[in-house]
C-alpha positions in Angstrom: 11.8 -8.9 8.4 9.0 -10.0 10.7 6.7 -11.3 7.9 7.0 -14.5 6.0 4.6 -15.8 3.4 2.5 -18.9 4.4 0.6 -18.9 1.1 -0.6 -16.3 -1.4 -3.3 -15.1 0.9 -1.8 -15.5 4.4 1.4 -14.2 6.1 2.9 -15.0 9.5 4.5 -12.2 11.6 7.0 -12.8 14.4 6.4 -10.6 17.4 9.3 -10.0 19.8 9.4 -8.0 23.1 10.1 -4.3 22.7 8.9 -4.2 19.1 5.5 -3.4 17.7 3.5 -4.2 14.6 0.4 -2.5 13.3 -2.4 -4.3 11.4 -5.8 -3.6 10.1 -8.5 -4.4 12.6 -10.0 -7.8 11.9 -6.9 -9.0 10.0 -5.7 -11.4 12.7 -6.5 -15.0 11.8 -4.7 -16.9 14.6 -1.7 -16.5 17.0 0.6 -18.4 19.3 2.4 -17.1 22.4 1.7 -14.1 24.6 0.5 -11.5 22.1 -1.7 -8.5 22.9 -3.9 -6.6 20.4 -5.0 -3.1 21.3 -6.9 -0.4 19.2 -4.4 2.2 18.0 -5.5 5.8 18.5 -2.2 7.5 17.9 -1.8 7.1 14.2 1.0 4.6 14.2 4.6 5.7 14.3 3.6 9.0 12.8 1.8 10.0 16.0 -1.3 12.1 16.6 -0.6 14.5 13.7 -0.3 11.6 11.3 -3.7 10.2 12.5 -5.4 13.6 12.1 -3.9 14.0 8.7 -5.1 10.6 7.5 -8.6 11.2 8.9 -8.9 14.5 7.0 -7.6 12.7 3.9 -10.1 9.8 4.3 -7.1 7.5 4.8 -7.9 6.5 8.4 -8.3 2.7 8.2 -8.6 1.5 11.8 -5.4 0.0 13.1 -4.4 -2.5 15.9 -1.2 -2.4 17.8 0.4 -5.9 18.1 2.9 -6.4 20.9 4.3 -9.3 23.0 6.1 -12.5 22.0 4.9 -15.1 19.6 3.6 -15.4 16.0 0.5 -14.1 14.4 -1.2 -15.2 11.2 -2.7 -12.3 9.1 -5.1 -12.3 6.2 -8.2 -10.5 5.1 -11.0 -11.2 2.7 -9.1 -13.9 0.8 -7.0 -11.1 -0.9 -3.6 -11.9 -2.3 -0.8 -10.5 -0.1 2.5 -9.0 -1.1 5.4 -8.5 1.3 7.4 -5.3 0.5 10.7 -4.6 2.2 11.8 -1.0 2.6 15.5 0.1 3.2 15.1 3.7 4.0 12.8 4.7 1.1 9.1 5.5 1.1 6.2 3.3 0.1 3.1 4.9 -1.4 0.0 2.8 -0.9 -3.8 3.2 -0.3 -4.6 2.7 3.4 -7.2 0.0 2.8 -4.5 -2.1 1.1 -2.3 -2.2 4.1 -2.7 -5.5 6.0 0.1 -5.1 8.5 3.5 -3.3 8.8 6.5 -2.8 11.0 6.1 -0.4 13.9 9.5 1.0 13.0 8.0 2.5 9.8 6.8 6.1 10.0 3.3 6.5 8.7 2.0 9.6 7.0 -0.3 11.0 4.3 0.6 12.6 1.0 -1.6 14.7 -1.4 -1.3 13.1 -4.8 -1.7 16.4 -6.5 1.8 17.3 -5.4 3.1 14.5 -7.7 2.2 15.4 -11.2 0.2 18.6 -10.4 -3.4 18.6 -11.6 -2.9 15.2 -13.3 -2.2 13.7 -9.9 -5.6 14.8 -8.8 -7.2 13.5 -12.0 -5.6 10.1 -11.3 -7.4 9.9 -7.9 -10.7 10.6 -9.5 -10.3 8.2 -12.4 -8.8 5.3 -10.5 -11.4 5.5 -7.7 -8.6 6.0 -5.2 -8.4 9.0 -2.9 -6.6 12.2 -3.7 -4.4 11.4 -0.7 -2.4 8.3 -0.2 -0.7 6.7 2.8 3.1 6.7 3.1 5.4 4.3 5.0 9.0 5.4 5.4 12.1 3.9 6.9 13.6 0.4 7.4 11.1 -2.5 7.7 8.5 -4.3 5.8 4.8 -4.1 5.0 2.2 -6.7 3.9 0.0 -5.2 1.1 -3.3 -6.7 -0.2 -4.3 -7.0 -3.9 -6.7 -8.8 -6.2 -5.4 -11.8 -8.3 -1.7 -11.6 -7.3 1.0 -8.9 -7.7 4.0 -8.4 -10.0 6.8 -6.0 -9.1 8.1 -3.9 -12.0 11.4 -2.1 -11.6 11.4 1.6 -12.5 14.8 2.9 -13.9 16.0 6.3 -15.1 15.0 6.7 -18.8 12.7 3.7 -18.7 9.3 4.8 -17.4 6.6 2.2 -16.6 3.0 2.7 -17.8 0.3 1.1 -15.7 -3.5 0.9 -15.9 -4.6 3.1 -12.9 -7.1 0.4 -11.8 -4.3 -2.2 -11.6 -2.0 0.0 -9.6 -1.3 -1.2 -6.1 1.7 0.7 -4.7 5.1 2.0 -5.5 8.3 3.0 -3.7 11.5 4.8 -4.3 12.3 8.1 -5.9 9.4 8.0 -8.3 7.2 10.6 -9.9 3.8 9.8 -11.4 1.5 11.5 -13.9 -1.6 10.5 -15.7 -1.7 10.6 -19.5 -4.5 10.2 -21.9 -4.1 7.4 -24.5 -6.9 7.6 -27.0 -8.2 4.2 -28.0 -5.8 2.5 -25.5 -8.6 0.6 -23.6 -10.4 -0.2 -26.8 -7.3 -1.8 -28.2 -6.8 -4.1 -25.2 -10.5 -5.0 -25.0 -11.3 -2.8 -22.0 -13.3 -0.1 -23.5 -14.8 2.1 -20.7 -15.1 5.5 -22.3 -12.0 6.7 -20.5 -8.4 5.9 -21.7 -5.7 6.7 -19.2 -2.2 5.5 -18.3 -0.4 6.1 -15.1 3.2 6.9 -16.0 5.9 6.3 -13.3 9.4 7.5 -13.8 12.6 7.7 -11.7 14.1 5.0 -9.6 12.2 2.4 -7.6 9.5 -0.2 -8.3 5.7 -0.3 -8.9 3.4 -3.2 -7.8 0.6 -4.1 -10.2 -2.3 -6.5 -9.5 -3.8 -9.0 -12.0 -7.2 -7.3 -11.8 -8.9 -3.9 -12.2 -11.0 -4.5 -9.1 -10.6 -2.3 -6.0 -10.6 -3.9 -2.6 
């Protein structure tokens, strides 16, 4: 894993010859060694088709390719950072939450409506997130940003996890999601907004939840 946590708002990445990292433009705070930063125009590991797909989906957050030998400190906007390791599965995350990730991970875009049908599309409208989401697949790690810190909740068969859509950060594994209405739910927890929804995630994997309802 090339990332290690410096503190809750900063991570350090180790860059070695022959391997690439990708990061959001403007996320580099400092670096040591012979490291080069170049604008990425090929859509990461997913190639040109991935880049076009993300632009159509509104998921085209500008990326930098990071190469060379040395260490780089990443952070952005004082947001909390969570390092997520993938072992062949797929991470689903909004593009603007991706701080940096391994170049070995294949990047793509997924239409949320295909997970949970119409309710998947409703989730995008209610949560303020796009109808599409970015995917990272393979073996490697990613640094994801959130407000107020992050907790990882395991998702196991027969034990679905219900999340406030505004607090949802990302999930990975063999997971399906759907949005359900819970009348009076927000009023009961003191967050009356006129809309009461829960994001239900089921299957096998994990979901990451932030300690805030604020988008980046």
